[in-house]
Structures are given as C-alpha cells and as structure tokens.
N, C-alpha and C positions, 0 to 999 in steps of 0.2 A: 252314776246313779247315787244320789244322796238320800239314803234311807235311814241313816242314823238319827234316832229320836227317842225320847221317852214318850210313849203313846198311852200309858195307863192313866186315866183321868184321876182316880183316887191318889195315886202316887204323886202326881204333880200338884194336886190340891194341897197335899200335906207338905210338899217340898217345892214351893213355887220358884224360888230363886235358882235352884239346881235345874228345874225343868226349863226355865227361860234361858239359862246359860247353855244347856245342851241343845235345845230346839232352835233358839234364835241365834246365839253367837256362833254356834258350829256352822250354821247355814251361811252366815257372813263370812266365816273363815274359808269355807269350801268355795264360795263365789269369788273371793279375793284370790285364792290360790289358783283357781282356774284361769282367771284374768292374767295373773303373773306368769303362769307356766305354759300358756298356749294350748290348754285343753280345748278340744273342739266343741264339746257339748256337756251341759250339766242338766240333769233331770232331777227335780226335787220331788220326793214322794210326800204328798200331803194327805189330808183327811177331810172328809165331809164335815167334820166338827169345826173346821176353819171358817165355815160359812155362818155368819152371825153367831160367833162363839159365845157360849154361856159358862165356860170354865177356863182355867188358866191353860190347860193343854190346848184347847181349840184356839185360844188367843195367841199362844206362842207359835202354833203352826200358821196362823194367819199372818203374823209378823214375818215368819220365815218366807211365806209366799211373797209378801211385799218386798222383802230384800231381793229375792230372785227376780221379781218383776222390775225392780229398779235397776238391776244390773243389765237386764234385757233392754230397758229404755236407753240406758247409757250406750249400749252397743248400737241401737238404732240411730242415736244422735251422731255417733262416729261415722256410721255408714252414710248418713245423709250429708255430712260435711265432707264426704269423699276421703275420709281418713283411712289409712291402711295400717293394720296391726301386723307386724312381722314377728312370728314366734321363733323359738330357738332353732327350729328345723328350716327356717327360711321361707315358710309358707305364709302367704297373705290370707289370713283367716280371722274370723271373729268367733268368740264363744257364743253358742246358742244356749240360752237359758230357757227352760220350760218347766212346767209343773204338772204333776199327775195327782188327781184327787181320788182317794178310795173311800168306799163305804166300809162296813165291817167285813173283814176277810175271814170267812168261815174257817175255824180251826187254827187260826194263826195265834201266836202268843198274845195273851191278853184280850182276845176276842170273847164275846159272851158265851160261845158254845163250850170251850174248855172250862170256863168258870162255872157255868151251869152244870156241866158233867161232874165236876169235882164236888159241887154242893149237893148234887143228887146222890153221888157215891157216899157222901158223909151222912146221908139221911136228912139233909136239908137244914135249915130252910134255904130257899133261893131268895136272894136279896135283889130288889130293884130300887133304884133311886126314886123313880117316879112312875106312876101307873101309865102315864101318857107317852113314855119314851118310845120313839120309833127309830129304826135303823134301816139303811139300805144295805143289803147283803150281797156279797160277791164271793166267788170261789178263788182259791189260790191260783188256779190255772187262768181265770179271767184277769186277775190282778197282774199276773206275769205278762200275759199277752198285751194288756193295756200299756204297760211300761215299755215294752219293745216296740209296739206300734207307734206310741207317742214319740219315741226317739227318732223314728223314721220320718214321721210327719212334721216334726217341729221345725219352725222357721225362726223361733225366738219370741219369748214373752207369752206363749199360750198357756192356758189352763185346760188340760185334758180331763174329761169326766166320762166314765163309763155309764151308759144308759143301763141302770140297774133295775128298771121297772118300778113297781110300787114299793114303798117302804113297808116294813112289817112292824107290828106292835110287839115289842120285846116280851111283854107279858104273855102274848099268844105263843111266842117261841118257847118260853119257859114251860108253859102248860103242855105243849106238844112233846117237848123233850122228856117231861115227867112221864107222860103216857107211853112214849116210845121205849122208856126204860122198864115198862111193865108195872108202873106204879100209878097211883091216883093223886090228884091234887087235894090237899087238905084245906078246906075253907068252911065258911059258915053253912054252906049247903051240904058239905061232906066233912063233918068234924072228925070222922074216923079215917080220913085219907092219909096218905103216906108222907107227902112232901108239901110243906106250907110255902107260900110265896109272901114275903114280907116287903112292904114298901117302906124304905128308909128315909 
C-alpha cells in the first residue's frame, strides 16, 4: 500500500519541487521496486484532487496515478504476449497495480476538520480559499475498508472510488462546526458573532 505523499495543498504550493519529488518520483520508485522484487500487488492511495487538478498537489497525484497505470499497462502487454515473469521465489506472477481515490478523510492529518477545530479553538478566523469549494467526505473506517476491498478486487490498472454521496460545501461545514462548538458565526448579519470566516 503506497500511502506516502505530501497531501497538504498549501505546503506543496509553497514547495512544488519537493512535492513533485515526493508524490511523483516516490511512486515511480515504488512501482519499479515492486517489478524488480516480485511483489504481488501495489495499491496507490490517491485523492479526488487528482481529477482535473487545480493545484500542484492534485497534479502530482494525477501524475502518480498515470505512473501506476502505465506499469499496469506494461503488465497487460506482457500477459498478452504470453510472457511469464518468475520472481525470486520461483512463482510465475505479475504485479497487480491499482489505485484508490479518497475524498477528504474526516479527522485525518491535514483534513479540514482538525484545521477548523484548531482555528475555532484559537478564536478564529476560519480561512477558506474559495467560497465555492466542495469536498467529498469519508470516515477513516470507510477509507480503510475501501483500501482492503480494492486490494481484494483488483485485477490490475483499476481506479477504485468510494461512492461518497453528494459533496458538501466547505463553508457550510465551517459554519456547522462553529455552531457545534457553542459559538456563532461572525458576519455582516451578525457582527457581534464569535468566529469569522475569511475567504482568502
């Protein structure tokens, strides 16, 4: 399971070369190592931000997906040519490369929930990049189950995506979290509120 990546958008926007090195080149290294050592299966943990990426993090994860898919295509070509790969243990097997895409995993490192909790605890403001930002949300349990199920179902080259229902507007999540903290949103309708939401 290849889960090593920088996933924080602002971090990679500030340090794009390091983000690309970690997210892209490490994926290439993992896939090459699997091919050389006879590993049976590689599952890349990706992100919904890899779909039509709008930032370096999403683009780096999309390239990682393309690397994984290219290794899967290479395996399919070998299989169609009736080529047999013999690993160190003497087994005739090919590496199965597959991808799992996640939405925002609630309470995981760098997800919006811990960030908003921290900003609320500090008295605000909550910062949003854009008022229109939406996210698909899943729990840690759902994410873990998806990875395990995808490993069982994988034949090679697939992209597994959890049906996460409708996306939520991140601004609505911020407002709900403020209210759940027993506070009120500070805006033009409520200038004496507790926590302001700032669009950066």
